[in-house]
C-alpha positions in Angstrom: -0.1 42.5 8.6 -1.0 40.9 5.3 -4.8 41.3 5.7 -6.9 43.0 3.1 -7.0 46.8 3.0 -10.2 48.0 1.3 -10.0 46.8 -2.4 -6.3 45.7 -2.1 -4.9 42.4 -0.9 -2.8 44.2 1.8 -1.8 47.7 2.8 1.6 47.3 1.0 -0.2 46.9 -2.4 -2.4 49.9 -1.5 0.5 52.1 -0.7 2.4 51.3 -3.9 -0.6 51.7 -6.1 -1.5 55.0 -4.5 2.1 56.2 -5.0 2.0 55.5 -8.7 -1.5 57.0 -9.0 -0.4 60.2 -7.3 2.7 60.5 -9.4 0.6 60.2 -12.6 -1.7 62.8 -11.2 1.3 64.9 -10.2 2.9 64.7 -13.7 -0.4 65.8 -15.3 -0.8 68.7 -12.9 2.8 69.8 -13.2 2.6 69.9 -17.0 -0.6 71.8 -17.0 0.7 74.3 -14.3 4.1 74.8 -15.9 4.0 74.6 -19.7 3.4 78.3 -20.1 6.3 79.4 -17.9 8.5 76.6 -19.3 7.9 77.6 -22.9 8.6 81.2 -22.0 11.8 80.5 -20.0 13.3 77.5 -21.8 11.5 77.4 -25.1 10.1 73.9 -24.2 6.8 73.5 -22.6 7.7 70.0 -21.4 10.8 71.2 -19.5 9.4 70.7 -16.0 7.5 67.5 -16.9 10.6 65.9 -18.2 12.6 66.8 -15.1 9.7 65.5 -12.9 9.8 62.2 -14.8 13.6 61.9 -14.4 13.4 62.6 -10.6 10.4 60.3 -10.3 12.2 57.5 -12.1 15.2 57.8 -9.8 12.9 58.0 -6.8 10.9 55.0 -7.8 14.0 53.0 -8.5 15.3 53.8 -5.0 12.0 53.1 -3.4 11.8 49.5 -4.8 15.5 48.9 -4.3 15.3 49.9 -0.6 11.9 48.1 -0.1 13.0 44.8 -1.6 16.7 44.5 -0.9 17.5 46.4 2.3 16.7 45.7 5.9 15.7 49.0 7.4 17.8 48.4 10.5 20.9 48.9 8.4 20.0 52.5 8.0 19.9 53.0 11.8 23.6 52.1 11.9 24.4 55.2 9.9 21.8 57.6 11.2 24.4 59.7 13.1 26.6 59.8 10.0 23.6 61.0 8.0 22.9 63.7 10.5 26.5 64.8 10.4 26.4 64.8 6.6 23.2 66.9 6.6 24.8 69.4 9.0 27.8 69.8 6.7 25.5 70.3 3.7 23.5 72.9 5.6 26.7 74.8 6.5 27.8 74.5 2.8 24.5 76.1 1.8 25.3 79.1 3.9 28.7 79.4 2.2 28.3 78.2 -1.3 24.5 78.0 -1.7 22.5 79.6 -4.5 20.4 82.5 -3.4 16.9 82.7 -4.8 14.2 85.3 -3.8 16.1 86.4 -0.7 16.8 82.8 0.6 19.9 80.7 0.3 18.6 77.1 0.3 20.1 75.3 -2.7 23.4 73.7 -3.7 24.3 73.4 -7.4 25.7 70.2 -8.8 26.4 70.4 -12.5 23.0 70.9 -14.3 21.1 70.0 -11.2 20.4 71.7 -7.9 19.2 70.2 -4.7 17.9 71.3 -1.3 19.8 69.8 1.6 17.0 70.6 4.1 14.9 67.9 2.4 17.6 65.3 3.3 17.4 66.5 6.9 13.7 65.5 7.1 14.5 61.8 6.4 17.6 61.9 8.5 15.6 63.2 11.5 13.0 60.4 11.1 15.8 57.7 11.1 17.5 59.4 14.1 14.3 59.6 16.1 13.1 56.1 15.2 16.4 54.5 16.2 17.0 56.5 19.4 13.5 56.6 20.7 12.8 53.0 19.6 15.8 52.0 21.8 14.4 54.1 24.7 11.0 52.2 24.3 12.7 48.8 24.3 14.4 49.7 27.5 11.1 50.5 29.1 11.9 54.2 29.7 9.8 57.2 29.3 11.5 59.9 27.1 12.0 63.2 28.8 13.4 66.4 27.3 15.1 67.4 30.6 17.0 64.1 31.0 20.4 63.8 29.4 19.9 60.1 28.4 16.6 60.7 26.4 16.9 64.2 24.9 19.8 63.7 22.6 17.7 63.1 19.4 15.6 66.2 20.1 18.7 68.4 20.6 20.2 67.2 17.3 17.0 67.8 15.4 16.7 71.3 17.0 20.3 72.2 15.9 19.6 71.1 12.3 16.3 72.9 12.4 18.1 76.1 13.5 20.6 75.8 10.6 17.6 75.6 8.2 15.9 78.6 10.0 18.8 80.9 9.3 18.8 80.2 5.5 16.0 81.5 6.1 13.4 78.8 5.8 11.1 78.9 8.8 8.5 76.6 7.2 10.9 73.7 6.6 12.6 74.3 10.0 9.2 73.9 11.6 8.5 70.7 9.7 11.9 69.2 10.8 11.4 70.0 14.5 7.7 68.9 14.4 8.7 65.5 13.0 10.9 64.9 16.0 8.3 66.1 18.4 5.7 63.7 16.9 8.1 60.8 17.3 8.7 61.8 21.0 4.9 61.9 21.6 4.5 58.5 20.1 7.3 57.2 22.2 5.6 58.4 25.4 6.7 62.0 26.0 4.6 63.2 29.0 1.8 65.7 28.0 3.0 68.2 30.6 6.4 68.4 28.9 4.8 68.6 25.5 2.7 71.5 26.7 5.7 73.3 28.1 7.7 72.6 24.9 4.8 74.0 22.7 4.7 77.1 24.8 8.4 77.7 24.5 8.4 77.0 20.7 5.4 79.4 20.2 7.3 82.1 22.1 10.4 81.4 19.9 8.2 81.6 16.8 6.7 84.9 17.8 10.2 86.3 18.5 11.4 85.0 15.1 8.5 86.7 13.4 8.9 90.0 15.2 12.7 90.3 14.6 12.3 89.7 10.8 10.1 92.4 9.2 9.3 90.2 6.2 7.9 87.5 8.4 5.8 90.0 10.3 4.5 91.3 7.0 3.8 87.8 5.9 1.7 87.2 9.0 -0.2 90.4 8.4 -0.8 89.4 4.7 -1.9 86.0 5.8 -4.7 87.4 7.9 -5.8 90.1 5.5 -4.3 89.6 2.0 -6.9 91.9 0.5 -5.3 94.9 2.1 -2.5 94.7 -0.5 -3.8 92.6 -3.4 -1.3 94.0 -6.0 1.7 93.8 -3.6 2.6 91.4 -0.8 -0.9 89.9 -0.8 -0.9 89.2 -4.5 0.1 85.5 -4.3 -2.5 84.7 -1.6 -5.3 86.5 -3.4 -4.5 84.9 -6.8 -4.4 81.5 -5.2 -7.9 82.0 -3.7 -9.1 83.3 -7.1 -7.7 80.2 -8.8 -9.4 77.9 -6.3 -12.7 79.7 -6.5 -12.8 79.9 -10.3 -12.7 76.1 -10.5 -16.2 75.8 -9.2 -17.6 72.3 -8.7 -16.2 70.6 -11.7 -13.3 72.7 -12.7 -12.2 74.5 -15.9 -11.2 72.5 -19.1 -7.9 70.8 -18.7 -5.0 73.1 -19.5 -7.2 76.1 -19.7 -6.9 77.4 -16.1 -6.0 81.0 -16.5 -3.9 81.4 -13.4 -0.9 79.7 -14.9 -0.7 82.5 -17.5 1.6 84.5 -15.3 -1.1 85.4 -12.8 -0.1 83.0 -10.0 3.6 82.9 -9.0 5.0 79.4 -8.1 2.1 77.8 -10.0 3.9 74.5 -10.5 5.7 74.4 -7.1 4.3 75.5 -3.8 1.0 76.6 -5.2 0.4 73.7 -7.6 -2.7 72.8 -5.5 -4.4 76.0 -6.6 -4.0 75.1 -10.3 -5.3 71.6 -9.5 -8.4 73.0 -7.9 -8.9 75.4 -10.8 -8.9 72.6 -13.4 -10.4 69.8 -11.4 -12.8 71.8 -9.3 -14.1 71.2 -5.8 -14.9 67.5 -6.5 -11.4 67.0 -7.8 -9.9 68.6 -4.7 -12.0 66.3 -2.5 -10.9 63.3 -4.5 -7.2 64.3 -4.0 -7.7 64.7 -0.3 -9.4 61.2 -0.2 -6.3 59.7 -2.0 -4.0 61.2 0.7 -6.3 60.0 3.4 -6.2 56.5 2.0 -2.4 56.7 1.9 -2.3 57.8 5.5 -4.6 54.9 6.5 -2.4 52.4 4.6 0.7 53.7 6.4 -1.1 53.7 9.7 -2.1 50.1 9.2 1.5 49.1 8.4 2.8 50.9 11.5 0.2 49.6 13.9 0.9 46.0 12.9 4.7 46.3 13.2 6.1 44.6 16.3 9.4 46.4 16.2 9.2 49.7 18.0 11.8 51.3 15.7 9.9 50.1 12.7 6.7 51.6 14.1 8.3 55.0 14.7 9.9 54.9 11.3 6.6 54.3 9.5 4.8 56.9 11.6 7.5 59.5 10.8 7.2 58.8 7.1 3.4 59.0 7.4 3.6 62.5 9.0 6.2 63.6 6.4 4.1 62.6 3.4 0.5 63.1 4.5 1.3 65.8 7.1 3.1 67.9 4.6 0.3 67.5 2.0 -2.3 68.7 4.5 0.0 71.7 5.5 0.4 72.6 1.8 -3.3 72.5 1.0 -4.1 74.5 4.1 -1.4 77.1 3.1 -2.7 77.4 -0.4 -6.3 77.9 0.9 -5.1 80.6 3.3 -5.7 78.5 6.5 -2.0 78.6 7.2 0.5 81.3 6.3 2.8 80.8 3.3 5.5 78.5 4.7 7.0 76.9 1.6 5.9 73.3 2.2 5.6 71.1 -0.9 2.5 69.1 -1.8 3.8 65.5 -1.9 3.9 64.1 -5.5 1.7 66.9 -6.9 4.0 69.9 -6.8 7.4 70.1 -8.6 10.5 69.5 -6.5 13.1 67.0 -7.4 14.8 66.6 -4.0 11.5 66.5 -2.2 10.1 63.8 -4.5 13.2 61.5 -4.3 13.3 61.8 -0.5 9.6 61.1 -0.2 9.9 58.0 -2.4 13.0 56.7 -0.4 10.9 57.2 2.8 8.1 55.1 1.2 10.8 52.5 0.3 11.8 52.3 4.0 8.1 51.6 4.9 8.0 48.8 2.3 11.2 47.4 4.0 9.5 47.5 7.4 6.5 45.7 5.9 8.6 43.0 4.2 10.7 42.3 7.3 7.6 42.0 9.4 6.1 39.6 6.9 9.3 37.5 6.9 9.3 37.4 10.7 5.6 36.3 10.6 6.4 33.3 8.3 9.0 31.9 10.7 8.0 29.0 12.9 6.6 30.2 16.2 9.4 28.5 18.2 12.2 29.9 16.1 11.1 33.5 15.9 13.7 36.0 17.0 12.5 39.5 18.0 13.9 42.2 15.7 17.3 43.4 16.8 17.0 41.3 19.9 13.9 43.2 21.2 11.3 41.4 23.3 8.2 40.9 21.3 5.0 42.9 21.9 2.7 41.3 24.5 -0.9 42.6 24.5 -1.4 42.0 28.2 1.8 43.9 29.1 2.1 47.6 29.8 4.0 49.2 27.0 6.0 52.4 26.8 4.7 54.8 24.2 1.3 55.7 22.8 0.9 52.9 20.3 -1.8 50.2 20.6 -3.0 47.1 18.9 
């Protein structure tokens, strides 16, 4: 677990350093992408940067607190309570939520607003890691048609539905996909996975057809040039921003798309501004940083003896790196516009805090694993009473050493 990871002494140090580096990079990009709009709306070009710094400080404090002081198993004791709380918040959004651009996704708390669906992502990871980890410990194979192993999936599907009706199809898809990934890692049969994907694709097609704006979004995704001044405006402007960056990018702060050409320049489409000012090489470098973070998380997960800890780390890995890949693909036009944030780089207070808390849980997994490794061999107790991993023994789930 504590072996070197590239230039770092261990994957834990790599993960922490990459988090700080991405936050510095994110702060620079958010300032550059937002200072024009912030000065126009608030009379202060530093408005979004200051708020990013506040949310980042809160998130980093929670990350280190959870990573150093908490045993991640304690969070499993309240996973059901967290899911109930998230469900209540999602219902509250439908009743009291703030409507923005045709969607009701936010709750207002004094001078701040937050998005409950971001809390759901972490709650689903905890729920899946706890429930499916226990299934793996019992030597069972999870099935979606069996009452004793489908509970976590049904709970995630219900919360995903509540997010879908806000409406927020992109976040709803992320929530459900998180649980599906955990089921696959826990050993869900491929046949059931194929059937599930078929059913979900059918449901997605039905959801798109019954909502004209979604159908129009799919049409624009495929051919945005058909309506470059209307519904395809954002997609066309994003591609223009990326293309205008060339190999090395435009001078810092001088990217023209932020001057009221590209909507959501500091949130969902922050990657377009990053490409415009850092160029193709800068975009490749950012992808490399996320790849390194994914590898560091993978290393921690693969060397974790506790199945619940393994699933927890894997879920956070998908949440952080998977969302980043989805956002970059969305901005480049590979995926339709689904409203997924770019971890650390795009502005979003709730998303940033939840991401950092997730990283803190990973650090807790690493710390607990290191503490177990330091115990004398004869006195080691498997985590939570689980039998230890035995390389020569058949294991439930798709994880290997």
